[in-house]
TORGUVEX-760399 format. One record per residue (C-alpha): residue number from 1; x, y, z. Coordinates in Angstrom, 3 decimals, decimal comma, padded with zeros to 6 digits. Each point is the difference from the previous one (the first is absolute). Last residue first. Example, Ala and Ser with C-alpha at 12.3 -4.5 7.8 and 13.67 -1.06 7.14 Angstrom:
<2 <013,670 -001,060 007,140>>
<1 <-001,370 -003,440 000,660>>
END
This chain:
<252 <-045,424 -112,825 -094,501>>
<251 <002,455 002,663 -001,115>>
<250 <000,428 003,696 000,793>>
<249 <002,942 001,419 -001,795>>
<248 <002,545 001,448 002,446>>
<247 <002,893 -002,140 -001,151>>
<246 <-000,945 000,441 -003,702>>
<245 <003,663 000,086 -001,120>>
<244 <000,561 002,936 002,364>>
<243 <000,608 003,209 -002,017>>
<242 <-003,156 001,610 001,309>>
<241 <-000,957 003,426 -001,292>>
<240 <-001,356 002,376 002,583>>
<239 <-002,135 002,846 -001,241>>
<238 <000,053 003,617 001,113>>
<237 <000,071 001,244 -003,566>>
<236 <-001,070 -001,245 -003,378>>
<235 <-001,075 001,956 -003,110>>
<234 <003,518 000,591 -001,155>>
<233 <001,113 -003,649 000,156>>
<232 <003,198 000,039 -002,087>>
<231 <001,069 003,249 001,493>>
<230 <003,716 -000,720 -000,192>>
<229 <000,278 -000,558 003,776>>
<228 <-002,927 -002,519 000,029>>
<227 <001,417 -002,187 -002,850>>
<226 <003,465 000,236 001,486>>
<225 <-001,244 -001,155 003,396>>
<224 <-001,815 -002,947 -001,597>>
<223 <003,138 -001,094 -001,890>>
<222 <002,045 000,382 003,183>>
<221 <-002,077 -002,598 001,819>>
<220 <000,754 -002,603 -002,681>>
<219 <003,631 001,191 000,014>>
<218 <000,275 -000,976 003,689>>
<217 <-000,749 -003,623 -000,976>>
<216 <-002,985 -001,967 001,294>>
<215 <000,141 -003,322 001,796>>
<214 <-001,746 -002,869 -001,643>>
<213 <-003,347 -001,829 -000,229>>
<212 <-002,329 002,500 -001,595>>
<211 <-003,237 -000,379 001,916>>
<210 <001,796 000,362 003,311>>
<209 <-000,088 -002,189 003,149>>
<208 <-000,536 -003,055 -002,247>>
<207 <002,282 -002,730 001,413>>
<206 <002,899 001,138 -002,156>>
<205 <-000,386 003,441 001,554>>
<204 <000,109 -001,491 003,475>>
<203 <003,145 -001,890 -000,907>>
<202 <001,736 003,083 -001,455>>
<201 <-001,230 001,879 003,058>>
<200 <002,060 -001,996 002,414>>
<199 <003,110 000,083 -002,181>>
<198 <-000,367 003,726 -000,490>>
<197 <-000,236 000,991 003,597>>
<196 <003,552 001,426 000,606>>
<195 <000,137 001,315 -003,631>>
<194 <-003,055 002,238 000,236>>
<193 <001,871 003,197 001,020>>
<192 <002,949 -000,785 -002,299>>
<191 <-002,429 -000,038 -002,976>>
<190 <-001,993 -002,503 -002,015>>
<189 <-003,567 001,318 000,190>>
<188 <-002,807 -001,708 001,877>>
<187 <-002,839 002,504 -000,022>>
<186 <000,381 003,616 -001,182>>
<185 <-002,706 002,572 000,685>>
<184 <000,411 002,993 -002,291>>
<183 <-001,562 003,302 000,956>>
<182 <-000,981 003,013 -002,143>>
<181 <-000,194 003,778 000,143>>
<180 <-000,327 001,959 -003,275>>
<179 <000,681 003,705 000,364>>
<178 <-002,114 002,205 -002,178>>
<177 <-001,335 002,287 002,717>>
<176 <-003,246 -001,963 000,083>>
<175 <002,079 -003,108 001,054>>
<174 <001,664 001,795 002,942>>
<173 <-002,160 -000,277 003,191>>
<172 <-001,926 -003,170 -000,751>>
<171 <003,114 -001,735 -001,335>>
<170 <001,927 001,241 003,032>>
<169 <-002,513 -001,712 002,325>>
<168 <-000,040 -003,200 -002,055>>
<167 <003,782 -000,280 000,091>>
<166 <000,117 000,620 003,703>>
<165 <-002,692 -002,708 000,468>>
<164 <002,284 -002,502 -001,687>>
<163 <002,820 001,037 002,289>>
<162 <-002,176 -000,684 003,025>>
<161 <-000,669 -003,564 -001,255>>
<160 <003,798 -000,274 -000,574>>
<159 <000,791 001,104 003,567>>
<158 <-002,595 -002,369 001,568>>
<157 <001,292 -002,972 -002,072>>
<156 <003,624 000,665 001,083>>
<155 <-001,046 000,164 003,645>>
<154 <-001,791 -003,331 -000,401>>
<153 <002,960 -001,957 -001,111>>
<152 <-000,807 -003,515 001,160>>
<151 <-003,715 000,706 -000,308>>
<150 <000,153 000,342 -003,759>>
<149 <-003,288 001,502 -001,094>>
<148 <-000,826 000,963 -003,583>>
<147 <-001,150 003,552 -000,768>>
<146 <003,066 002,335 000,307>>
<145 <001,842 -003,320 000,234>>
<144 <-000,200 -000,227 -003,798>>
<143 <002,619 002,755 000,225>>
<142 <000,503 003,785 -000,268>>
<141 <001,887 001,609 -002,824>>
<140 <-001,244 003,576 -000,346>>
<139 <-000,129 001,804 -003,302>>
<138 <-000,302 003,772 -000,085>>
<137 <-000,481 001,665 -003,312>>
<136 <000,434 002,894 -002,341>>
<135 <-000,456 -000,654 -003,709>>
<134 <001,879 002,543 -002,225>>
<133 <-001,751 001,840 -002,838>>
<132 <-001,157 002,836 002,187>>
<131 <003,331 000,863 001,537>>
<130 <-000,775 000,922 003,631>>
<129 <-000,108 003,420 001,469>>
<128 <001,195 -000,109 003,612>>
<127 <-001,503 -000,202 003,397>>
<126 <-002,180 -003,062 -000,678>>
<125 <002,952 -002,141 -000,972>>
<124 <002,016 001,030 002,962>>
<123 <-002,828 -000,600 002,446>>
<122 <-000,558 -003,459 -001,406>>
<121 <003,685 -000,921 000,523>>
<120 <-000,125 001,156 003,678>>
<119 <-003,249 -001,874 000,670>>
<118 <001,301 -003,185 -001,662>>
<117 <003,116 000,223 002,185>>
<116 <-002,209 000,529 002,978>>
<115 <-002,264 -002,961 -000,580>>
<114 <002,763 -002,430 -000,973>>
<113 <002,117 000,803 003,006>>
<112 <-002,992 -000,678 002,268>>
<111 <-001,250 -003,079 -001,722>>
<110 <002,616 -002,560 -001,187>>
<109 <003,029 001,828 001,484>>
<108 <-000,979 000,972 003,541>>
<107 <-002,879 -002,413 000,233>>
<106 <002,093 -003,063 -000,529>>
<105 <002,602 001,140 002,537>>
<104 <-002,761 000,884 002,478>>
<103 <-001,396 -003,454 -000,029>>
<102 <003,399 -001,586 000,427>>
<101 <000,798 002,263 002,924>>
<100 <-003,395 -000,395 001,617>>
<99 <000,615 -003,766 000,092>>
<98 <-002,202 -002,584 -001,613>>
<97 <-000,413 -003,011 002,373>>
<96 <-003,741 -000,567 -000,244>>
<95 <000,302 000,005 -003,871>>
<94 <002,215 -003,065 000,391>>
<93 <003,206 000,195 -002,050>>
<92 <001,909 001,346 -002,986>>
<91 <003,174 001,876 000,651>>
<90 <001,060 003,646 -000,510>>
<89 <-003,093 000,519 -001,930>>
<88 <000,045 001,299 -003,574>>
<87 <001,278 003,328 -001,225>>
<86 <-001,131 002,283 -002,815>>
<85 <001,250 002,421 -002,616>>
<84 <-002,101 -000,159 -003,167>>
<83 <-001,872 003,292 -000,138>>
<82 <000,500 000,845 -003,646>>
<81 <-000,283 003,801 -000,461>>
<80 <-000,374 001,504 -003,476>>
<79 <000,321 003,433 -001,565>>
<78 <003,104 001,210 001,680>>
<77 <001,443 003,336 -001,005>>
<76 <003,635 -000,247 -001,214>>
<75 <002,543 -002,797 000,067>>
<74 <002,708 000,637 002,543>>
<73 <-001,382 003,016 001,757>>
<72 <-003,412 -001,612 -000,050>>
<71 <001,149 -003,213 001,647>>
<70 <001,987 001,915 002,604>>
<69 <-002,959 002,171 000,899>>
<68 <-002,384 -002,946 000,295>>
<67 <002,349 -001,866 002,342>>
<66 <000,775 003,175 001,917>>
<65 <-003,717 000,760 000,444>>
<64 <-000,526 -003,510 001,351>>
<63 <002,749 000,192 002,619>>
<62 <-002,157 001,088 002,949>>
<61 <-002,242 -002,982 -000,772>>
<60 <002,688 -002,477 001,006>>
<59 <-001,729 -003,298 -000,821>>
<58 <000,759 000,629 -003,692>>
<57 <003,672 -000,332 000,730>>
<56 <002,112 001,922 -002,587>>
<55 <002,544 -000,628 -002,700>>
<54 <-000,858 001,238 -003,514>>
<53 <002,027 -001,637 -002,767>>
<52 <-000,550 001,763 -003,310>>
<51 <-001,038 -000,972 -003,504>>
<50 <-000,017 001,596 -003,425>>
<49 <-001,300 -002,066 -002,913>>
<48 <001,770 -002,009 -002,600>>
<47 <-000,846 -003,539 001,096>>
<46 <003,476 -000,362 001,497>>
<45 <-000,912 002,769 002,400>>
<44 <-002,497 -002,298 001,731>>
<43 <002,568 -002,730 000,369>>
<42 <002,469 002,534 001,455>>
<41 <-002,534 001,225 002,525>>
<40 <-000,798 -003,543 001,091>>
<39 <003,700 -000,704 000,417>>
<38 <000,425 003,103 002,207>>
<37 <-002,809 -001,120 002,186>>
<36 <001,453 -003,500 000,290>>
<35 <003,484 001,465 000,858>>
<34 <-001,692 001,819 002,911>>
<33 <-000,998 003,472 001,127>>
<32 <-002,861 000,105 002,537>>
<31 <-003,713 -000,694 000,430>>
<30 <-000,662 -000,382 -003,696>>
<29 <-001,086 002,355 -002,729>>
<28 <000,382 -000,277 -003,763>>
<27 <-000,784 003,261 -001,767>>
<26 <-000,961 -001,039 -003,523>>
<25 <-000,096 001,857 -003,289>>
<24 <-003,022 -001,576 -001,775>>
<23 <000,240 -001,278 -003,520>>
<22 <-002,002 -003,268 000,167>>
<21 <003,241 -001,932 000,473>>
<20 <000,779 002,231 003,004>>
<19 <-003,480 -000,723 001,367>>
<18 <000,626 -003,721 -000,234>>
<17 <003,427 000,412 001,574>>
<16 <-001,446 001,891 002,966>>
<15 <-002,901 -002,484 000,327>>
<14 <002,435 -002,974 000,051>>
<13 <002,144 001,782 002,581>>
<12 <-003,010 000,519 002,246>>
<11 <-001,246 -003,589 -000,381>>
<10 <003,358 -001,461 001,122>>
<9 <003,128 002,151 000,345>>
<8 <001,260 003,466 000,615>>
<7 <-003,453 001,387 -000,271>>
<6 <-001,310 000,857 003,466>>
<5 <-001,725 003,090 -001,285>>
<4 <-000,475 000,742 -003,770>>
<3 <000,075 003,654 -000,948>>
<2 <-001,154 000,513 -003,610>>
<1 <000,821 002,697 -002,568>>
END
């Protein structure tokens, strides 16, 4: 059973559907009820598994237990957490003009909410007897901006770099308890979040910004998440896998 946060559309929805096709029952979370969330649940159920809509804002740490409780009431004990929920900057601009409000917004979801939801999930796993033949995992979706600098959205970069560290910390804490902890760093993926800047980056990509000269698809990130969640890399933990078309590949 997997809980996928921020999954009514985009990468999160693709991961939820990928896990459903792999046989997972899926708890699909988003910040609140919506027709999109209900549609994602219906698509998952159409694969033959159970699915549930779980409304809840990851930024509100006081609600984390309720999110986990609701998911487990609907589908049973969770084995997998996909930390996908995230926000970008309110508006791009000069690093010297970043507001505290915009900075705090990125931190509240991308780092703080992520940390404490992961903590709450991990405590549950460690407190109960786990089924030995099931893989237990935490997969965090960060960004190529966990490493690469974009000075017109610095607060986002800071939050994703911190999220990357969160993944490493929990890997060090949990891996010997049989819980795989992984990170995926997407680059330019066709989603609503990247739509406003797609035309600009299409040109940069065509000019050689990435090794593979195209935007990625949400399903291409989902394939990695499914591999990790199903235990496809059993001797790996704490690693970040880039889904970035070679964006961060050093070239001369």
